[in-house]
mmCIF file of the C-alpha atoms, coordinates in Angstrom:
data_MODEL
# 
_entry.id   MODEL 
# 
loop_
_atom_site.group_PDB 
_atom_site.id 
_atom_site.type_symbol 
_atom_site.label_atom_id 
_atom_site.label_alt_id 
_atom_site.label_comp_id 
_atom_site.label_asym_id 
_atom_site.label_entity_id 
_atom_site.label_seq_id 
_atom_site.pdbx_PDB_ins_code 
_atom_site.Cartn_x 
_atom_site.Cartn_y 
_atom_site.Cartn_z 
_atom_site.occupancy 
_atom_site.B_iso_or_equiv 
_atom_site.pdbx_formal_charge 
_atom_site.auth_seq_id 
_atom_site.auth_comp_id 
_atom_site.auth_asym_id 
_atom_site.auth_atom_id 
_atom_site.pdbx_PDB_model_num 
ATOM 1   C CA . MET A 1 1   ? 57.021  -90.358 -76.672 1.00 0.00 ? 1   MET A CA 1 
ATOM 2   C CA . LYS A 1 2   ? 55.567  -89.535 -79.756 1.00 0.00 ? 2   LYS A CA 1 
ATOM 3   C CA . HIS A 1 3   ? 52.465  -90.974 -81.668 1.00 0.00 ? 3   HIS A CA 1 
ATOM 4   C CA . ASN A 1 4   ? 51.681  -91.085 -85.071 1.00 0.00 ? 4   ASN A CA 1 
ATOM 5   C CA . GLY A 1 5   ? 53.900  -87.920 -85.545 1.00 0.00 ? 5   GLY A CA 1 
ATOM 6   C CA . ARG A 1 6   ? 53.079  -86.097 -82.574 1.00 0.00 ? 6   ARG A CA 1 
ATOM 7   C CA . GLU A 1 7   ? 54.320  -85.634 -78.909 1.00 0.00 ? 7   GLU A CA 1 
ATOM 8   C CA . ASP A 1 8   ? 51.764  -87.004 -76.319 1.00 0.00 ? 8   ASP A CA 1 
ATOM 9   C CA . THR A 1 9   ? 51.576  -84.165 -74.124 1.00 0.00 ? 9   THR A CA 1 
ATOM 10  C CA . THR A 1 10  ? 48.689  -85.719 -71.851 1.00 0.00 ? 10  THR A CA 1 
ATOM 11  C CA . ARG A 1 11  ? 51.063  -87.238 -69.619 1.00 0.00 ? 11  ARG A CA 1 
ATOM 12  C CA . ARG A 1 12  ? 53.016  -83.725 -68.783 1.00 0.00 ? 12  ARG A CA 1 
ATOM 13  C CA . THR A 1 13  ? 53.206  -83.092 -65.452 1.00 0.00 ? 13  THR A CA 1 
ATOM 14  C CA . GLY A 1 14  ? 53.871  -80.138 -63.013 1.00 0.00 ? 14  GLY A CA 1 
ATOM 15  C CA . PRO A 1 15  ? 52.836  -76.412 -62.203 1.00 0.00 ? 15  PRO A CA 1 
ATOM 16  C CA . VAL A 1 16  ? 51.717  -74.438 -65.123 1.00 0.00 ? 16  VAL A CA 1 
ATOM 17  C CA . GLU A 1 17  ? 53.431  -71.109 -64.890 1.00 0.00 ? 17  GLU A CA 1 
ATOM 18  C CA . PRO A 1 18  ? 51.319  -68.232 -65.462 1.00 0.00 ? 18  PRO A CA 1 
ATOM 19  C CA . ASP A 1 19  ? 51.938  -65.752 -68.690 1.00 0.00 ? 19  ASP A CA 1 
ATOM 20  C CA . GLU A 1 20  ? 53.020  -62.657 -67.552 1.00 0.00 ? 20  GLU A CA 1 
ATOM 21  C CA . GLY A 1 21  ? 51.464  -60.791 -70.478 1.00 0.00 ? 21  GLY A CA 1 
ATOM 22  C CA . ALA A 1 22  ? 47.922  -62.636 -69.756 1.00 0.00 ? 22  ALA A CA 1 
ATOM 23  C CA . SER A 1 23  ? 47.892  -61.307 -66.539 1.00 0.00 ? 23  SER A CA 1 
ATOM 24  C CA . GLN A 1 24  ? 48.697  -58.272 -67.390 1.00 0.00 ? 24  GLN A CA 1 
ATOM 25  C CA . ALA A 1 25  ? 46.274  -58.064 -70.053 1.00 0.00 ? 25  ALA A CA 1 
ATOM 26  C CA . GLU A 1 26  ? 43.548  -59.360 -67.440 1.00 0.00 ? 26  GLU A CA 1 
ATOM 27  C CA . ALA A 1 27  ? 44.409  -56.816 -64.975 1.00 0.00 ? 27  ALA A CA 1 
ATOM 28  C CA . PRO A 1 28  ? 41.254  -53.836 -64.617 1.00 0.00 ? 28  PRO A CA 1 
ATOM 29  C CA . THR A 1 29  ? 42.023  -50.810 -65.874 1.00 0.00 ? 29  THR A CA 1 
ATOM 30  C CA . GLY A 1 30  ? 40.368  -47.550 -65.420 1.00 0.00 ? 30  GLY A CA 1 
ATOM 31  C CA . PRO A 1 31  ? 39.132  -45.607 -62.179 1.00 0.00 ? 31  PRO A CA 1 
ATOM 32  C CA . ALA A 1 32  ? 37.799  -49.239 -60.768 1.00 0.00 ? 32  ALA A CA 1 
ATOM 33  C CA . ALA A 1 33  ? 41.600  -49.804 -60.410 1.00 0.00 ? 33  ALA A CA 1 
ATOM 34  C CA . GLU A 1 34  ? 42.416  -46.674 -58.793 1.00 0.00 ? 34  GLU A CA 1 
ATOM 35  C CA . VAL A 1 35  ? 43.438  -47.117 -54.834 1.00 0.00 ? 35  VAL A CA 1 
ATOM 36  C CA . ALA A 1 36  ? 41.865  -44.725 -52.348 1.00 0.00 ? 36  ALA A CA 1 
ATOM 37  C CA . PRO A 1 37  ? 44.795  -43.198 -50.489 1.00 0.00 ? 37  PRO A CA 1 
ATOM 38  C CA . GLU A 1 38  ? 45.144  -44.149 -46.729 1.00 0.00 ? 38  GLU A CA 1 
ATOM 39  C CA . ALA A 1 39  ? 43.604  -41.387 -44.496 1.00 0.00 ? 39  ALA A CA 1 
ATOM 40  C CA . THR A 1 40  ? 46.087  -39.653 -42.535 1.00 0.00 ? 40  THR A CA 1 
ATOM 41  C CA . PRO A 1 41  ? 45.309  -38.164 -39.118 1.00 0.00 ? 41  PRO A CA 1 
ATOM 42  C CA . GLU A 1 42  ? 45.139  -34.444 -38.773 1.00 0.00 ? 42  GLU A CA 1 
ATOM 43  C CA . SER A 1 43  ? 47.999  -32.699 -38.224 1.00 0.00 ? 43  SER A CA 1 
ATOM 44  C CA . PRO A 1 44  ? 48.757  -31.326 -34.504 1.00 0.00 ? 44  PRO A CA 1 
ATOM 45  C CA . GLU A 1 45  ? 49.272  -27.868 -36.174 1.00 0.00 ? 45  GLU A CA 1 
ATOM 46  C CA . SER A 1 46  ? 45.200  -27.755 -36.836 1.00 0.00 ? 46  SER A CA 1 
ATOM 47  C CA . GLU A 1 47  ? 44.194  -28.038 -33.333 1.00 0.00 ? 47  GLU A CA 1 
ATOM 48  C CA . PRO A 1 48  ? 44.110  -24.721 -31.079 1.00 0.00 ? 48  PRO A CA 1 
ATOM 49  C CA . PRO A 1 49  ? 46.678  -24.423 -28.240 1.00 0.00 ? 49  PRO A CA 1 
ATOM 50  C CA . ALA A 1 50  ? 46.471  -25.844 -25.080 1.00 0.00 ? 50  ALA A CA 1 
ATOM 51  C CA . GLU A 1 51  ? 46.368  -22.418 -23.472 1.00 0.00 ? 51  GLU A CA 1 
ATOM 52  C CA . ASP A 1 52  ? 43.278  -21.225 -26.027 1.00 0.00 ? 52  ASP A CA 1 
ATOM 53  C CA . ARG A 1 53  ? 41.630  -24.644 -24.795 1.00 0.00 ? 53  ARG A CA 1 
ATOM 54  C CA . GLU A 1 54  ? 41.866  -23.701 -21.284 1.00 0.00 ? 54  GLU A CA 1 
ATOM 55  C CA . ALA A 1 55  ? 41.182  -20.145 -21.584 1.00 0.00 ? 55  ALA A CA 1 
ATOM 56  C CA . ALA A 1 56  ? 37.679  -21.026 -23.234 1.00 0.00 ? 56  ALA A CA 1 
ATOM 57  C CA . LEU A 1 57  ? 37.376  -24.075 -20.520 1.00 0.00 ? 57  LEU A CA 1 
ATOM 58  C CA . ALA A 1 58  ? 37.638  -21.350 -18.124 1.00 0.00 ? 58  ALA A CA 1 
ATOM 59  C CA . ALA A 1 59  ? 35.244  -18.692 -19.532 1.00 0.00 ? 59  ALA A CA 1 
ATOM 60  C CA . GLU A 1 60  ? 32.572  -21.331 -20.218 1.00 0.00 ? 60  GLU A CA 1 
ATOM 61  C CA . LEU A 1 61  ? 33.041  -22.485 -16.599 1.00 0.00 ? 61  LEU A CA 1 
ATOM 62  C CA . ALA A 1 62  ? 32.582  -18.647 -15.158 1.00 0.00 ? 62  ALA A CA 1 
ATOM 63  C CA . ASP A 1 63  ? 29.399  -18.198 -17.349 1.00 0.00 ? 63  ASP A CA 1 
ATOM 64  C CA . THR A 1 64  ? 27.957  -21.404 -15.762 1.00 0.00 ? 64  THR A CA 1 
ATOM 65  C CA . LYS A 1 65  ? 28.804  -20.268 -12.539 1.00 0.00 ? 65  LYS A CA 1 
ATOM 66  C CA . ASP A 1 66  ? 27.342  -16.913 -12.922 1.00 0.00 ? 66  ASP A CA 1 
ATOM 67  C CA . ARG A 1 67  ? 24.295  -18.096 -14.406 1.00 0.00 ? 67  ARG A CA 1 
ATOM 68  C CA . MET A 1 68  ? 23.786  -20.671 -11.690 1.00 0.00 ? 68  MET A CA 1 
ATOM 69  C CA . LEU A 1 69  ? 24.283  -17.948 -9.360  1.00 0.00 ? 69  LEU A CA 1 
ATOM 70  C CA . ARG A 1 70  ? 21.884  -15.764 -10.844 1.00 0.00 ? 70  ARG A CA 1 
ATOM 71  C CA . ALA A 1 71  ? 19.274  -18.660 -10.898 1.00 0.00 ? 71  ALA A CA 1 
ATOM 72  C CA . LEU A 1 72  ? 19.664  -19.406 -7.304  1.00 0.00 ? 72  LEU A CA 1 
ATOM 73  C CA . ALA A 1 73  ? 19.308  -15.724 -6.441  1.00 0.00 ? 73  ALA A CA 1 
ATOM 74  C CA . GLU A 1 74  ? 15.973  -15.407 -7.992  1.00 0.00 ? 74  GLU A CA 1 
ATOM 75  C CA . ILE A 1 75  ? 14.871  -18.775 -6.333  1.00 0.00 ? 75  ILE A CA 1 
ATOM 76  C CA . GLU A 1 76  ? 15.804  -17.353 -2.961  1.00 0.00 ? 76  GLU A CA 1 
ATOM 77  C CA . ASN A 1 77  ? 13.784  -14.292 -4.005  1.00 0.00 ? 77  ASN A CA 1 
ATOM 78  C CA . LEU A 1 78  ? 10.973  -16.214 -4.904  1.00 0.00 ? 78  LEU A CA 1 
ATOM 79  C CA . ARG A 1 79  ? 11.029  -18.013 -1.331  1.00 0.00 ? 79  ARG A CA 1 
ATOM 80  C CA . ARG A 1 80  ? 11.177  -15.066 0.615   1.00 0.00 ? 80  ARG A CA 1 
ATOM 81  C CA . ARG A 1 81  ? 8.393   -12.903 -1.463  1.00 0.00 ? 81  ARG A CA 1 
ATOM 82  C CA . THR A 1 82  ? 6.309   -16.253 -1.143  1.00 0.00 ? 82  THR A CA 1 
ATOM 83  C CA . ALA A 1 83  ? 6.754   -16.303 2.789   1.00 0.00 ? 83  ALA A CA 1 
ATOM 84  C CA . ARG A 1 84  ? 5.965   -12.831 2.898   1.00 0.00 ? 84  ARG A CA 1 
ATOM 85  C CA . GLU A 1 85  ? 2.852   -13.200 0.928   1.00 0.00 ? 85  GLU A CA 1 
ATOM 86  C CA . LEU A 1 86  ? 1.767   -16.266 3.038   1.00 0.00 ? 86  LEU A CA 1 
ATOM 87  C CA . GLU A 1 87  ? 2.432   -14.188 6.388   1.00 0.00 ? 87  GLU A CA 1 
ATOM 88  C CA . GLU A 1 88  ? 0.434   -11.188 5.360   1.00 0.00 ? 88  GLU A CA 1 
ATOM 89  C CA . ALA A 1 89  ? -2.311  -13.808 3.937   1.00 0.00 ? 89  ALA A CA 1 
ATOM 90  C CA . ARG A 1 90  ? -2.185  -15.021 7.224   1.00 0.00 ? 90  ARG A CA 1 
ATOM 91  C CA . LYS A 1 91  ? -2.393  -12.052 9.226   1.00 0.00 ? 91  LYS A CA 1 
ATOM 92  C CA . TYR A 1 92  ? -4.944  -9.860  6.989   1.00 0.00 ? 92  TYR A CA 1 
ATOM 93  C CA . ALA A 1 93  ? -6.995  -12.678 5.578   1.00 0.00 ? 93  ALA A CA 1 
ATOM 94  C CA . ILE A 1 94  ? -10.074 -11.818 8.057   1.00 0.00 ? 94  ILE A CA 1 
ATOM 95  C CA . THR A 1 95  ? -9.560  -7.859  7.416   1.00 0.00 ? 95  THR A CA 1 
ATOM 96  C CA . GLY A 1 96  ? -12.885 -7.803  6.122   1.00 0.00 ? 96  GLY A CA 1 
ATOM 97  C CA . PHE A 1 97  ? -14.730 -10.209 8.597   1.00 0.00 ? 97  PHE A CA 1 
ATOM 98  C CA . ALA A 1 98  ? -13.101 -8.588  11.372  1.00 0.00 ? 98  ALA A CA 1 
ATOM 99  C CA . ARG A 1 99  ? -14.240 -4.737  10.161  1.00 0.00 ? 99  ARG A CA 1 
ATOM 100 C CA . GLU A 1 100 ? -17.800 -5.911  10.138  1.00 0.00 ? 100 GLU A CA 1 
ATOM 101 C CA . LEU A 1 101 ? -17.595 -7.128  13.662  1.00 0.00 ? 101 LEU A CA 1 
ATOM 102 C CA . LEU A 1 102 ? -16.351 -3.952  14.776  1.00 0.00 ? 102 LEU A CA 1 
ATOM 103 C CA . GLU A 1 103 ? -19.968 -2.706  14.314  1.00 0.00 ? 103 GLU A CA 1 
ATOM 104 C CA . VAL A 1 104 ? -21.012 -5.308  16.883  1.00 0.00 ? 104 VAL A CA 1 
ATOM 105 C CA . ASP A 1 105 ? -18.607 -4.193  19.426  1.00 0.00 ? 105 ASP A CA 1 
ATOM 106 C CA . ASP A 1 106 ? -19.697 -0.896  18.804  1.00 0.00 ? 106 ASP A CA 1 
ATOM 107 C CA . ASN A 1 107 ? -23.575 -1.524  19.350  1.00 0.00 ? 107 ASN A CA 1 
ATOM 108 C CA . LEU A 1 108 ? -22.783 -3.972  22.772  1.00 0.00 ? 108 LEU A CA 1 
ATOM 109 C CA . SER A 1 109 ? -20.749 -0.836  24.121  1.00 0.00 ? 109 SER A CA 1 
ATOM 110 C CA . ARG A 1 110 ? -24.119 1.602   23.072  1.00 0.00 ? 110 ARG A CA 1 
ATOM 111 C CA . ALA A 1 111 ? -26.177 -0.984  24.831  1.00 0.00 ? 111 ALA A CA 1 
ATOM 112 C CA . LEU A 1 112 ? -24.185 -0.658  27.793  1.00 0.00 ? 112 LEU A CA 1 
ATOM 113 C CA . ASP A 1 113 ? -24.316 2.904   27.963  1.00 0.00 ? 113 ASP A CA 1 
ATOM 114 C CA . SER A 1 114 ? -27.917 3.265   27.721  1.00 0.00 ? 114 SER A CA 1 
ATOM 115 C CA . ILE A 1 115 ? -28.608 1.494   30.596  1.00 0.00 ? 115 ILE A CA 1 
ATOM 116 C CA . PRO A 1 116 ? -28.921 3.633   33.656  1.00 0.00 ? 116 PRO A CA 1 
ATOM 117 C CA . ARG A 1 117 ? -26.967 2.887   36.360  1.00 0.00 ? 117 ARG A CA 1 
ATOM 118 C CA . ARG A 1 118 ? -29.676 3.125   38.979  1.00 0.00 ? 118 ARG A CA 1 
ATOM 119 C CA . ALA A 1 119 ? -31.727 0.680   37.011  1.00 0.00 ? 119 ALA A CA 1 
ATOM 120 C CA . ALA A 1 120 ? -28.876 -1.734  36.749  1.00 0.00 ? 120 ALA A CA 1 
ATOM 121 C CA . ASP A 1 121 ? -28.225 -1.926  40.746  1.00 0.00 ? 121 ASP A CA 1 
ATOM 122 C CA . GLU A 1 122 ? -32.433 -1.972  41.605  1.00 0.00 ? 122 GLU A CA 1 
ATOM 123 C CA . ILE A 1 123 ? -33.583 -4.111  38.793  1.00 0.00 ? 123 ILE A CA 1 
ATOM 124 C CA . GLY A 1 124 ? -32.777 -7.735  38.801  1.00 0.00 ? 124 GLY A CA 1 
ATOM 125 C CA . PHE A 1 125 ? -33.864 -7.994  35.273  1.00 0.00 ? 125 PHE A CA 1 
ATOM 126 C CA . VAL A 1 126 ? -31.689 -4.842  34.087  1.00 0.00 ? 126 VAL A CA 1 
ATOM 127 C CA . LYS A 1 127 ? -29.134 -6.082  36.105  1.00 0.00 ? 127 LYS A CA 1 
ATOM 128 C CA . THR A 1 128 ? -28.632 -9.497  34.663  1.00 0.00 ? 128 THR A CA 1 
ATOM 129 C CA . LEU A 1 129 ? -29.076 -7.884  31.178  1.00 0.00 ? 129 LEU A CA 1 
ATOM 130 C CA . ALA A 1 130 ? -26.037 -5.848  31.392  1.00 0.00 ? 130 ALA A CA 1 
ATOM 131 C CA . GLU A 1 131 ? -24.125 -8.405  32.573  1.00 0.00 ? 131 GLU A CA 1 
ATOM 132 C CA . GLY A 1 132 ? -25.052 -10.732 29.756  1.00 0.00 ? 132 GLY A CA 1 
ATOM 133 C CA . ILE A 1 133 ? -24.173 -7.717  27.277  1.00 0.00 ? 133 ILE A CA 1 
ATOM 134 C CA . GLY A 1 134 ? -20.614 -7.170  29.062  1.00 0.00 ? 134 GLY A CA 1 
ATOM 135 C CA . ILE A 1 135 ? -19.809 -10.790 29.012  1.00 0.00 ? 135 ILE A CA 1 
ATOM 136 C CA . THR A 1 136 ? -20.608 -10.777 25.620  1.00 0.00 ? 136 THR A CA 1 
ATOM 137 C CA . GLN A 1 137 ? -18.580 -8.024  24.641  1.00 0.00 ? 137 GLN A CA 1 
ATOM 138 C CA . LYS A 1 138 ? -15.402 -9.267  26.860  1.00 0.00 ? 138 LYS A CA 1 
ATOM 139 C CA . ALA A 1 139 ? -15.570 -12.769 24.761  1.00 0.00 ? 139 ALA A CA 1 
ATOM 140 C CA . LEU A 1 140 ? -15.530 -10.673 21.683  1.00 0.00 ? 140 LEU A CA 1 
ATOM 141 C CA . ALA A 1 141 ? -12.473 -8.736  22.587  1.00 0.00 ? 141 ALA A CA 1 
ATOM 142 C CA . ALA A 1 142 ? -10.852 -11.782 23.590  1.00 0.00 ? 142 ALA A CA 1 
ATOM 143 C CA . CYS A 1 143 ? -11.473 -13.220 20.150  1.00 0.00 ? 143 CYS A CA 1 
ATOM 144 C CA . PHE A 1 144 ? -9.983  -9.940  18.518  1.00 0.00 ? 144 PHE A CA 1 
ATOM 145 C CA . GLU A 1 145 ? -6.992  -10.620 20.678  1.00 0.00 ? 145 GLU A CA 1 
ATOM 146 C CA . ARG A 1 146 ? -6.177  -13.937 19.452  1.00 0.00 ? 146 ARG A CA 1 
ATOM 147 C CA . HIS A 1 147 ? -6.367  -12.732 15.807  1.00 0.00 ? 147 HIS A CA 1 
ATOM 148 C CA . GLN A 1 148 ? -4.172  -9.588  16.977  1.00 0.00 ? 148 GLN A CA 1 
ATOM 149 C CA . ILE A 1 149 ? -6.832  -7.261  16.736  1.00 0.00 ? 149 ILE A CA 1 
ATOM 150 C CA . ALA A 1 150 ? -6.589  -4.108  18.986  1.00 0.00 ? 150 ALA A CA 1 
ATOM 151 C CA . LYS A 1 151 ? -8.419  -1.184  19.982  1.00 0.00 ? 151 LYS A CA 1 
ATOM 152 C CA . VAL A 1 152 ? -7.052  2.298   19.367  1.00 0.00 ? 152 VAL A CA 1 
ATOM 153 C CA . THR A 1 153 ? -8.569  4.554   22.107  1.00 0.00 ? 153 THR A CA 1 
ATOM 154 C CA . PRO A 1 154 ? -6.986  8.011   21.834  1.00 0.00 ? 154 PRO A CA 1 
ATOM 155 C CA . GLU A 1 155 ? -5.989  10.090  24.763  1.00 0.00 ? 155 GLU A CA 1 
ATOM 156 C CA . ILE A 1 156 ? -7.300  13.702  25.256  1.00 0.00 ? 156 ILE A CA 1 
ATOM 157 C CA . GLY A 1 157 ? -4.381  15.841  24.560  1.00 0.00 ? 157 GLY A CA 1 
ATOM 158 C CA . GLU A 1 158 ? -2.823  13.449  22.572  1.00 0.00 ? 158 GLU A CA 1 
ATOM 159 C CA . LYS A 1 159 ? -1.174  14.667  18.985  1.00 0.00 ? 159 LYS A CA 1 
ATOM 160 C CA . PHE A 1 160 ? -3.472  14.105  16.015  1.00 0.00 ? 160 PHE A CA 1 
ATOM 161 C CA . ASP A 1 161 ? -2.028  11.333  14.035  1.00 0.00 ? 161 ASP A CA 1 
ATOM 162 C CA . HIS A 1 162 ? -3.693  10.981  10.632  1.00 0.00 ? 162 HIS A CA 1 
ATOM 163 C CA . ASN A 1 163 ? -2.358  7.792   10.068  1.00 0.00 ? 163 ASN A CA 1 
ATOM 164 C CA . ARG A 1 164 ? -4.724  6.480   13.254  1.00 0.00 ? 164 ARG A CA 1 
ATOM 165 C CA . HIS A 1 165 ? -7.435  9.116   13.641  1.00 0.00 ? 165 HIS A CA 1 
ATOM 166 C CA . GLN A 1 166 ? -9.974  10.821  11.189  1.00 0.00 ? 166 GLN A CA 1 
ATOM 167 C CA . ALA A 1 167 ? -10.652 14.545  12.393  1.00 0.00 ? 167 ALA A CA 1 
ATOM 168 C CA . MET A 1 168 ? -14.410 14.990  12.050  1.00 0.00 ? 168 MET A CA 1 
ATOM 169 C CA . PHE A 1 169 ? -14.358 18.529  13.610  1.00 0.00 ? 169 PHE A CA 1 
ATOM 170 C CA . GLU A 1 170 ? -12.419 21.391  14.964  1.00 0.00 ? 170 GLU A CA 1 
ATOM 171 C CA . VAL A 1 171 ? -13.061 22.887  18.464  1.00 0.00 ? 171 VAL A CA 1 
ATOM 172 C CA . GLU A 1 172 ? -12.232 25.484  20.769  1.00 0.00 ? 172 GLU A CA 1 
ATOM 173 C CA . SER A 1 173 ? -10.509 23.533  23.448  1.00 0.00 ? 173 SER A CA 1 
ATOM 174 C CA . ASP A 1 174 ? -8.160  23.916  26.373  1.00 0.00 ? 174 ASP A CA 1 
ATOM 175 C CA . GLN A 1 175 ? -6.029  21.635  24.782  1.00 0.00 ? 175 GLN A CA 1 
ATOM 176 C CA . PRO A 1 176 ? -2.803  23.142  22.433  1.00 0.00 ? 176 PRO A CA 1 
ATOM 177 C CA . PRO A 1 177 ? -4.008  23.247  18.617  1.00 0.00 ? 177 PRO A CA 1 
ATOM 178 C CA . GLY A 1 178 ? -3.807  20.082  16.978  1.00 0.00 ? 178 GLY A CA 1 
ATOM 179 C CA . THR A 1 179 ? -4.002  18.004  19.652  1.00 0.00 ? 179 THR A CA 1 
ATOM 180 C CA . ILE A 1 180 ? -7.342  15.808  20.159  1.00 0.00 ? 180 ILE A CA 1 
ATOM 181 C CA . ALA A 1 181 ? -9.815  17.190  22.357  1.00 0.00 ? 181 ALA A CA 1 
ATOM 182 C CA . GLN A 1 182 ? -12.975 14.868  22.114  1.00 0.00 ? 182 GLN A CA 1 
ATOM 183 C CA . VAL A 1 183 ? -12.835 10.953  20.890  1.00 0.00 ? 183 VAL A CA 1 
ATOM 184 C CA . LEU A 1 184 ? -16.096 10.153  19.406  1.00 0.00 ? 184 LEU A CA 1 
ATOM 185 C CA . GLN A 1 185 ? -15.271 6.713   18.389  1.00 0.00 ? 185 GLN A CA 1 
ATOM 186 C CA . PRO A 1 186 ? -12.359 4.292   19.248  1.00 0.00 ? 186 PRO A CA 1 
ATOM 187 C CA . GLY A 1 187 ? -10.105 2.932   16.351  1.00 0.00 ? 187 GLY A CA 1 
ATOM 188 C CA . TYR A 1 188 ? -8.818  -0.778  15.649  1.00 0.00 ? 188 TYR A CA 1 
ATOM 189 C CA . VAL A 1 189 ? -5.713  -2.064  14.143  1.00 0.00 ? 189 VAL A CA 1 
ATOM 190 C CA . ILE A 1 190 ? -5.275  -5.643  12.738  1.00 0.00 ? 190 ILE A CA 1 
ATOM 191 C CA . ALA A 1 191 ? -1.441  -6.566  13.507  1.00 0.00 ? 191 ALA A CA 1 
ATOM 192 C CA . ASP A 1 192 ? 0.426   -3.002  12.272  1.00 0.00 ? 192 ASP A CA 1 
ATOM 193 C CA . ARG A 1 193 ? -2.263  -2.164  9.477   1.00 0.00 ? 193 ARG A CA 1 
ATOM 194 C CA . LEU A 1 194 ? -5.233  0.043   10.544  1.00 0.00 ? 194 LEU A CA 1 
ATOM 195 C CA . LEU A 1 195 ? -8.513  -1.503  10.226  1.00 0.00 ? 195 LEU A CA 1 
ATOM 196 C CA . ARG A 1 196 ? -10.537 1.545   11.472  1.00 0.00 ? 196 ARG A CA 1 
ATOM 197 C CA . PRO A 1 197 ? -9.518  5.026   12.454  1.00 0.00 ? 197 PRO A CA 1 
ATOM 198 C CA . ALA A 1 198 ? -10.548 6.545   15.583  1.00 0.00 ? 198 ALA A CA 1 
ATOM 199 C CA . LEU A 1 199 ? -13.041 9.366   15.056  1.00 0.00 ? 199 LEU A CA 1 
ATOM 200 C CA . VAL A 1 200 ? -12.186 12.353  17.177  1.00 0.00 ? 200 VAL A CA 1 
ATOM 201 C CA . GLY A 1 201 ? -12.452 16.335  17.423  1.00 0.00 ? 201 GLY A CA 1 
ATOM 202 C CA . VAL A 1 202 ? -9.163  18.291  17.011  1.00 0.00 ? 202 VAL A CA 1 
ATOM 203 C CA . ALA A 1 203 ? -8.818  21.188  19.226  1.00 0.00 ? 203 ALA A CA 1 
ATOM 204 C CA . LYS A 1 204 ? -8.093  24.592  17.306  1.00 0.00 ? 204 LYS A CA 1 
ATOM 205 C CA . ALA A 1 205 ? -6.730  27.928  18.334  1.00 0.00 ? 205 ALA A CA 1 
ATOM 206 C CA . PRO A 1 206 ? -9.049  30.556  20.146  1.00 0.00 ? 206 PRO A CA 1 
ATOM 207 C CA . ALA A 1 207 ? -10.816 33.208  17.879  1.00 0.00 ? 207 ALA A CA 1 
ATOM 208 C CA . THR A 1 208 ? -8.647  35.904  19.194  1.00 0.00 ? 208 THR A CA 1 
ATOM 209 C CA . GLN A 1 209 ? -5.755  34.306  18.552  1.00 0.00 ? 209 GLN A CA 1 
ATOM 210 C CA . ALA A 1 210 ? -6.491  33.063  15.007  1.00 0.00 ? 210 ALA A CA 1 
ATOM 211 C CA . ALA A 1 211 ? -7.480  36.660  14.223  1.00 0.00 ? 211 ALA A CA 1 
ATOM 212 C CA . GLU A 1 212 ? -3.940  37.897  15.388  1.00 0.00 ? 212 GLU A CA 1 
ATOM 213 C CA . PRO A 1 213 ? -1.240  38.132  12.496  1.00 0.00 ? 213 PRO A CA 1 
ATOM 214 C CA . ASP A 1 214 ? 1.404   36.062  12.213  1.00 0.00 ? 214 ASP A CA 1 
ATOM 215 C CA . GLY A 1 215 ? 4.474   36.998  14.458  1.00 0.00 ? 215 GLY A CA 1 
ATOM 216 C CA . ALA A 1 216 ? 2.148   38.730  16.849  1.00 0.00 ? 216 ALA A CA 1 
ATOM 217 C CA . GLY A 1 217 ? 0.933   37.123  20.081  1.00 0.00 ? 217 GLY A CA 1 
ATOM 218 C CA . ALA A 1 218 ? 0.392   33.162  20.203  1.00 0.00 ? 218 ALA A CA 1 
ATOM 219 C CA . PRO A 1 219 ? 1.311   31.369  17.009  1.00 0.00 ? 219 PRO A CA 1 
ATOM 220 C CA . SER A 1 220 ? -1.753  30.315  14.955  1.00 0.00 ? 220 SER A CA 1 
ATOM 221 C CA . ALA A 1 221 ? -3.214  26.869  14.978  1.00 0.00 ? 221 ALA A CA 1 
ATOM 222 C CA . ALA A 1 222 ? -1.518  24.579  12.450  1.00 0.00 ? 222 ALA A CA 1 
ATOM 223 C CA . ARG A 1 223 ? -4.023  23.017  9.771   1.00 0.00 ? 223 ARG A CA 1 
ATOM 224 C CA . VAL A 1 224 ? -5.086  19.717  10.763  1.00 0.00 ? 224 VAL A CA 1 
ATOM 225 C CA . ASP A 1 225 ? -5.110  16.957  8.457   1.00 0.00 ? 225 ASP A CA 1 
ATOM 226 C CA . ARG A 1 226 ? -8.505  15.542  7.966   1.00 0.00 ? 226 ARG A CA 1 
ATOM 227 C CA . ARG A 1 227 ? -7.505  12.486  5.989   1.00 0.00 ? 227 ARG A CA 1 
ATOM 228 C CA . ALA A 1 228 ? -8.366  8.755   7.649   1.00 0.00 ? 228 ALA A CA 1 
# 
């Protein structure tokens, strides 16, 4: 329908087709329009072969096992060393105190030896005193035994041992040279360690034998180690 020479377009209905040229003109251009390529997974050729991975894991496992065994060995050594130190501390912790008590035992022995036998038998007071000293010394000996403290009393004729004896002098004796001829003071040990050496006199060869050259007559006496 025409109105005043112009076609009435107000009643036109239906979809409007987009203008291809306009859409192409409106499309963005430039770097923004570039589309990032899709990420592609890594190629299987870049991964190490399965044999190499297994070898690396086996080497790592062996190294870890070796370090674990070394750590366990160190812990076990530490445990044993600590146990040994505790045992030694238990045995020898009273060494200094025990060494001082040895003098008490020596004085008790001297006190008993100074009492005449006749006076102890005839005088009641002296007899009671001697019995008291003896009982005290026995109690001290029992205390020593509980703490593994033992007396070392060398025998006459016993071979001199510098680990347990201390030679105070040499004397001519009927005993063989290098043996104990006289005991001056007994020694003591605590557990298996020397607490105090026994003081002894050591026999030496007679002067007539000592003057003879080597190879003639009896052999000369061996030199005595005087160290405690």
